[in-house]
C-alpha positions in Angstrom: 0.0 0.0 0.0 1.3 3.4 -0.9 0.3 6.6 1.0 0.2 9.8 -0.9 0.8 13.3 0.6 -0.9 15.8 -1.7 0.0 18.7 0.5 3.4 19.6 2.1 3.3 18.5 5.7 0.1 16.4 5.3 0.0 13.8 7.9 -1.4 10.3 7.6 -4.4 8.9 9.4 -7.9 10.2 10.1 -6.7 13.5 11.7 -7.3 15.3 8.4 -11.1 14.5 8.5 -13.4 17.0 10.2 -16.3 16.1 12.4 -18.9 18.9 11.9 -22.6 19.4 11.9 -24.5 22.2 10.1 -27.6 23.5 8.5 -28.3 25.6 5.4 -30.9 27.7 3.7 -31.2 28.3 -0.1 -33.4 30.8 -1.7 -34.0 30.7 -5.5 -35.4 34.0 -7.0 -36.2 33.9 -10.7 -36.8 37.7 -11.1 -33.2 38.8 -10.6 -29.9 38.2 -12.2 -28.4 36.2 -9.4 -31.2 33.7 -8.5 -29.4 31.7 -5.8 -28.7 33.0 -2.3 -27.5 30.8 0.5 -26.6 30.8 4.0 -24.9 27.9 5.9 -24.1 27.6 9.6 -21.8 24.9 10.8 -20.2 24.0 14.1 -17.0 21.9 14.5 -17.5 19.4 17.2 -13.9 18.5 17.8 -12.5 21.9 17.1 -15.4 23.7 18.8 -15.4 26.3 16.0 -18.5 27.8 14.5 -18.5 28.8 10.8 -20.9 30.9 8.8 -20.9 30.8 5.0 -22.9 33.1 2.6 -23.2 32.1 -1.1 -24.3 34.1 -4.1 -24.5 32.2 -7.5 -26.3 31.1 -10.6 -28.5 28.1 -11.2 -28.5 26.1 -14.5 -30.3 27.7 -17.4 
């Protein structure tokens, strides 16, 4: 078995996996140019670190 390190200093094992929970909300608006707005809230269980993400994007035409 060969292990690959894709990033410098990357360790082996499961320590690179994250154990998080979260929720999200997506709103599609067809009357504006950017019809997708999203808000995600997550919390890292092991790292005890909350994160908030806001997305603006397009859907398929």
